C-alpha positions in Angstrom: -4.5 14.4 -11.9 -6.0 14.7 -8.4 -4.6 12.6 -5.7 -7.0 11.3 -3.1 -5.8 10.6 0.5 -7.8 8.5 3.1 -7.9 6.0 5.8 -8.9 2.4 5.4 -10.0 0.5 8.3 -8.8 -2.9 7.6 -7.5 -6.0 9.6 -8.1 -4.3 12.9 -6.0 -1.3 12.1 -6.0 2.1 10.2 -3.8 2.3 7.2 -3.4 5.6 5.5 -3.3 5.7 1.7 -3.1 7.8 -1.3 -4.4 6.9 -4.7 -4.7 8.4 -8.2 -5.1 7.5 -12.0 -6.7 4.7 -13.9 -5.8 1.5 -15.5 -4.1 -1.6 -14.0 -3.3 -1.1 -10.4 0.2 -0.3 -9.2 0.8 -0.5 -5.4 3.8 1.5 -4.0 5.1 0.2 -0.7 7.8 2.5 1.0 10.8 1.4 3.0 11.5 1.4 6.7 11.2 4.5 8.7 9.4 6.1 5.8 6.0 6.9 4.3 4.2 7.6 1.0 6.5 10.7 0.7 9.2 8.3 -0.6 7.2 8.1 -3.8 6.5 11.8 -4.2 8.5 12.1 -7.6 7.2 9.0 -9.1 3.6 9.1 -8.1 2.2 11.4 -10.5 4.1 10.0 -13.6 2.9 6.4 -12.6 -0.7 7.7 -12.2 -0.5 8.9 -15.9 -0.6 5.1 -16.8 -1.7 3.0 -13.8 -4.2 3.3 -10.8 -1.6 3.9 -8.3 -2.1 3.0 -4.5 0.5 4.0 -2.1 -0.1 3.1 1.6 1.7 3.5 4.9 2.2 0.2 6.8 1.4 -0.1 10.6 3.6 2.2 12.6 4.7 4.3 9.6 3.7 7.8 8.5 0.0 8.5 9.4 -1.1 4.8 9.8 -2.0 3.3 13.3 0.7 2.2 15.5 0.6 -1.7 16.3 -1.3 -2.6 19.3 0.7 -5.6 20.5 -1.8 -8.0 18.9 -0.1 -10.4 16.3 -0.4 -9.4 12.6 1.3 -9.7 9.3 2.0 -6.9 7.0 1.0 -9.1 4.0 -2.5 -9.5 5.7 -2.9 -6.0 6.1 -2.0 -5.2 2.4 -4.2 -8.0 1.2 -7.1 -6.6 3.2 -6.3 -3.1 1.9 -6.4 -4.4 -1.6 -9.7 -6.2 -1.1 -11.1 -3.1 0.3 -10.4 -1.4 -3.2 -11.7 -4.4 -5.1 -8.2 -5.1 -6.4 -7.8 -8.7 -7.2 -4.5 -8.4 -9.5 -1.9 -5.6 -9.2 1.6 -4.7 -10.0 3.6 -4.4 -6.7 6.6 -2.2 -6.3 8.5 -2.1 -2.9 11.6 -0.1 -1.9 13.9 -1.7 0.5 11.8 -3.2 3.3 8.7 -2.5 1.2 10.0 -5.1 -1.3 10.0 -7.7 1.7 6.3 -6.7 2.2 5.9 -7.2 -1.6 7.4 -10.6 -1.5 5.2 -11.8 1.4 2.2 -11.6 -1.0 3.6 -14.4 -3.3 1.6 -17.3 -1.9 -1.1 -18.6 -4.3 -3.9 -17.3 -2.2 -2.6 -13.7 -2.5 -2.4 -11.2 -5.2 
């Protein structure tokens, strides 16, 4: 299965991502001081069953560094999901990534 990498211009920033697979979306969120490589061993097995999307939040990995303007990680993720046309997804976060996932719990979010 071919992994695609790219950069999404969303919410006033650039977020790097990797995606592969088909089916219901599964979003992988890495922890602090990390990037998508966190999910390297799990990415392909998950992509056999899901449409996997791993992204690197602001200031992490290859994504843009915060500029000093106010932002919320949940808003960045929401904008990224919308750019992919994703309205519902499984969200899996590791450590600080789990906090990012919990921030999406409001009714207006995924």
